[in-house]
N, CA, C and O of each residue as an XYZ file, in Angstrom:
304
protein
N     -80.782     95.570   -246.283
C     -80.050     96.185   -245.192
C     -78.563     95.887   -245.330
O     -78.152     94.805   -245.748
N     -77.794     96.867   -244.970
C     -76.344     96.689   -244.984
C     -75.875     96.013   -243.702
O     -76.411     96.278   -242.626
N     -74.870     95.134   -243.814
C     -74.327     94.551   -242.585
C     -73.650     95.643   -241.751
O     -73.069     96.584   -242.291
N     -73.736     95.500   -240.462
C     -73.133     96.486   -239.556
C     -71.612     96.407   -239.617
O     -71.022     95.327   -239.567
N     -70.997     97.578   -239.726
C     -69.534     97.666   -239.674
C     -69.124     97.695   -238.210
O     -69.723     98.430   -237.425
N     -68.123     96.917   -237.820
C     -67.697     96.964   -236.424
C     -67.097     98.337   -236.100
O     -66.380     98.921   -236.912
N     -67.399     98.829   -234.922
C     -66.844    100.097   -234.465
C     -65.361     99.886   -234.161
O     -64.981     98.880   -233.561
N     -64.523    100.846   -234.580
C     -63.103    100.691   -234.251
C     -62.908    100.782   -232.740
O     -63.523    101.609   -232.067
N     -62.066     99.943   -232.238
C     -61.775     99.943   -230.817
C     -60.750    101.047   -230.555
O     -59.575    100.899   -230.889
N     -61.193    102.140   -229.962
C     -60.323    103.291   -229.767
C     -59.149    102.984   -228.843
O     -58.041    103.472   -229.064
N     -59.383    102.190   -227.824
C     -58.294    101.835   -226.909
C     -57.229    101.023   -227.650
O     -56.033    101.225   -227.442
N     -57.664    100.115   -228.506
C     -56.714     99.310   -229.275
C     -55.921    100.187   -230.238
O     -54.727     99.967   -230.439
N     -56.578    101.176   -230.829
C     -55.890    102.088   -231.746
C     -54.854    102.925   -231.006
O     -53.749    103.121   -231.510
N     -55.191    103.417   -229.828
C     -54.218    104.175   -229.021
C     -53.012    103.312   -228.679
O     -51.873    103.771   -228.763
N     -53.258    102.071   -228.298
C     -52.168    101.161   -227.945
C     -51.299    100.873   -229.170
O     -50.075    100.814   -229.059
N     -51.923    100.695   -230.335
C     -51.155    100.455   -231.562
C     -50.232    101.627   -231.847
O     -49.061    101.427   -232.172
N     -50.753    102.872   -231.729
C     -49.923    104.055   -231.967
C     -48.817    104.170   -230.923
O     -47.693    104.547   -231.253
N     -49.127    103.848   -229.663
C     -48.130    103.877   -228.588
C     -46.985    102.906   -228.888
O     -45.814    103.260   -228.751
N     -47.321    101.705   -229.289
C     -46.294    100.694   -229.589
C     -45.469    101.083   -230.812
O     -44.263    100.836   -230.852
N     -46.109    101.689   -231.805
C     -45.373    102.143   -232.984
C     -44.382    103.239   -232.600
O     -43.245    103.236   -233.072
N     -44.803    104.179   -231.746
C     -43.882    105.232   -231.285
C     -42.704    104.614   -230.542
O     -41.562    105.035   -230.729
N     -42.975    103.611   -229.695
C     -41.891    102.937   -228.980
C     -40.904    102.299   -229.945
O     -39.691    102.422   -229.769
N     -41.416    101.617   -230.965
C     -40.530    100.998   -231.959
C     -39.694    102.054   -232.678
O     -38.558    101.789   -233.071
N     -40.254    103.249   -232.848
C     -39.540    104.340   -233.516
C     -38.631    105.114   -232.551
O     -37.967    106.067   -232.960
N     -38.597    104.711   -231.278
C     -37.750    105.383   -230.299
C     -38.314    106.707   -229.818
O     -37.567    107.564   -229.344
N     -39.613    106.882   -229.932
C     -40.241    108.145   -229.541
C     -41.020    107.995   -228.244
O     -41.448    106.901   -227.875
N     -41.192    109.118   -227.564
C     -42.062    109.186   -226.394
C     -43.062    110.297   -226.623
O     -42.735    111.326   -227.214
N     -44.259    110.096   -226.164
C     -45.304    111.108   -226.278
C     -45.504    111.716   -224.894
O     -45.842    111.012   -223.943
N     -45.295    113.021   -224.788
C     -45.377    113.705   -223.504
C     -46.334    114.881   -223.580
O     -46.535    115.468   -224.643
N     -46.913    115.213   -222.455
C     -47.693    116.434   -222.325
C     -46.893    117.362   -221.421
O     -46.480    116.968   -220.331
N     -46.675    118.589   -221.871
C     -45.930    119.545   -221.055
C     -46.728    120.835   -220.928
O     -47.605    121.132   -221.740
N     -46.401    121.591   -219.890
C     -46.991    122.903   -219.688
C     -45.893    123.939   -219.872
O     -44.774    123.766   -219.388
N     -46.219    125.009   -220.568
C     -45.258    126.092   -220.783
C     -45.783    127.369   -220.153
O     -46.980    127.655   -220.190
N     -44.871    128.126   -219.578
C     -45.203    129.470   -219.119
C     -45.241    130.395   -220.327
O     -44.577    130.139   -221.332
N     -46.010    131.460   -220.230
C     -46.041    132.451   -221.304
C     -44.640    133.006   -221.570
O     -44.307    133.336   -222.708
N     -43.826    133.107   -220.524
C     -42.459    133.618   -220.707
C     -41.623    132.671   -221.556
O     -40.711    133.112   -222.256
N     -41.921    131.373   -221.504
C     -41.204    130.408   -222.338
C     -41.640    130.542   -223.799
O     -40.827    130.399   -224.712
N     -42.910    130.813   -224.007
C     -43.391    131.075   -225.365
C     -42.738    132.363   -225.872
O     -42.319    132.438   -227.027
N     -42.654    133.379   -224.999
C     -41.970    134.630   -225.362
C     -40.525    134.367   -225.782
O     -40.034    134.969   -226.737
N     -39.847    133.468   -225.070
C     -38.452    133.147   -225.392
C     -38.345    132.497   -226.769
O     -37.400    132.769   -227.510
N     -39.300    131.646   -227.114
C     -39.294    131.035   -228.443
C     -39.457    132.103   -229.523
O     -38.857    132.014   -230.594
N     -40.273    133.110   -229.228
C     -40.457    134.219   -230.171
C     -39.173    135.031   -230.278
O     -38.739    135.370   -231.379
N     -38.566    135.342   -229.137
C     -37.339    136.136   -229.132
C     -36.208    135.429   -229.860
O     -35.369    136.086   -230.478
N     -36.170    134.120   -229.800
C     -35.121    133.350   -230.492
C     -35.415    133.188   -231.980
O     -34.606    132.630   -232.721
N     -36.573    133.677   -232.413
C     -36.925    133.570   -233.823
C     -37.465    132.207   -234.216
O     -37.550    131.896   -235.403
N     -37.830    131.393   -233.240
C     -38.338    130.055   -233.515
C     -39.856    130.029   -233.670
O     -40.420    129.058   -234.174
N     -40.509    131.099   -233.236
C     -41.960    131.186   -233.273
C     -42.351    132.606   -233.648
O     -41.760    133.565   -233.150
N     -43.321    132.746   -234.504
C     -43.805    134.076   -234.879
C     -44.816    134.563   -233.848
O     -45.593    133.779   -233.302
N     -44.794    135.854   -233.594
C     -45.699    136.458   -232.624
C     -47.158    136.105   -232.919
O     -47.927    135.819   -232.001
N     -47.535    136.126   -234.189
C     -48.932    135.888   -234.545
C     -49.357    134.425   -234.376
O     -50.546    134.115   -234.459
N     -48.389    133.518   -234.137
C     -48.734    132.103   -233.954
C     -48.546    131.652   -232.505
O     -48.511    130.452   -232.233
N     -48.425    132.587   -231.588
C     -48.152    132.241   -230.189
C     -49.282    131.443   -229.534
O     -49.047    130.778   -228.525
N     -50.483    131.490   -230.074
C     -51.620    130.729   -229.517
C     -51.870    129.435   -230.288
O     -52.775    128.675   -229.946
N     -51.075    129.182   -231.320
C     -51.227    127.999   -232.168
C     -50.382    126.854   -231.593
O     -49.154    126.884   -231.669
N     -51.044    125.853   -231.023
C     -50.330    124.740   -230.376
C     -49.378    124.026   -231.327
O     -48.261    123.680   -230.942
N     -49.813    123.803   -232.573
C     -48.954    123.113   -233.537
C     -47.685    123.927   -233.810
O     -46.595    123.362   -233.896
N     -47.820    125.245   -233.946
C     -46.659    126.107   -234.194
C     -45.705    126.080   -232.999
O     -44.487    126.087   -233.177
N     -46.249    126.049   -231.797
C     -45.407    125.990   -230.596
C     -44.658    124.665   -230.543
O     -43.474    124.633   -230.207
N     -45.338    123.577   -230.871
C     -44.688    122.258   -230.895
C     -43.536    122.254   -231.897
O     -42.447    121.770   -231.588
N     -43.769    122.786   -233.090
C     -42.712    122.850   -234.100
C     -41.534    123.690   -233.608
O     -40.379    123.328   -233.833
N     -41.818    124.811   -232.939
C     -40.762    125.665   -232.396
C     -39.969    124.920   -231.320
O     -38.747    125.049   -231.248
N     -40.652    124.154   -230.496
C     -39.953    123.360   -229.470
C     -39.077    122.291   -230.096
O     -37.961    122.059   -229.631
N     -39.565    121.629   -231.151
C     -38.737    120.642   -231.858
C     -37.462    121.314   -232.377
O     -36.363    120.779   -232.234
N     -37.626    122.468   -232.968
C     -36.468    123.198   -233.509
C     -35.500    123.574   -232.392
O     -34.287    123.424   -232.538
N     -36.034    124.056   -231.290
C     -35.191    124.420   -230.143
C     -34.419    123.202   -229.621
O     -33.219    123.287   -229.359
N     -35.112    122.078   -229.473
C     -34.446    120.877   -228.983
C     -33.376    120.389   -229.949
O     -32.305    119.965   -229.515
N     -33.642    120.440   -231.237
C     -32.643    120.033   -232.223
C     -31.407    120.910   -232.147
O     -30.284    120.410   -232.217
N     -31.605    122.225   -232.004
C     -30.461    123.137   -231.885
C     -29.727    122.925   -230.563
O     -28.497    122.883   -230.535
N     -30.462    122.794   -229.490
C     -29.868    122.700   -228.147
C     -29.133    121.386   -227.947
O     -28.019    121.365   -227.423
N     -29.752    120.295   -228.362
C     -29.171    118.981   -228.130
C     -28.206    118.557   -229.229
O     -27.464    117.586   -229.081
N     -28.226    119.291   -230.323
C     -27.312    118.982   -231.415
C     -27.661    117.704   -232.145
O     -26.812    117.093   -232.795
N     -28.901    117.311   -232.036
C     -29.347    116.075   -232.680
C     -30.236    116.413   -233.848
O     -30.956    117.411   -233.839
N     -30.176    115.584   -234.833
C     -31.073    115.744   -235.962
C     -31.655    114.384   -236.271
O     -30.925    113.406   -236.435
N     -32.948    114.326   -236.347
C     -33.577    113.050   -236.662
C     -34.760    113.293   -237.580
O     -35.331    114.384   -237.608
N     -35.117    112.274   -238.324
C     -36.272    112.342   -239.205
C     -37.508    111.962   -238.408
O     -37.551    110.928   -237.741
N     -38.507    112.822   -238.493
C     -39.754    112.527   -237.769
C     -40.852    112.184   -238.736
O     -41.976    111.905   -238.320
């Protein structure tokens, strides 16, 4: 018989990632967008129409918008 592998502690893993983000100066937020805001990202050329339902594509478009708007550039 193989020895049992300990189950990873999910709460501890979340806390580790949270602390790492803090050390990196990042915050993790959940936001809600109106469809009109997604439309605006498309109109600005930051998001393609065919990716409007793709959460990852919307996040990338928001990062781009914030970088342009705030005039900041950082390595993520």
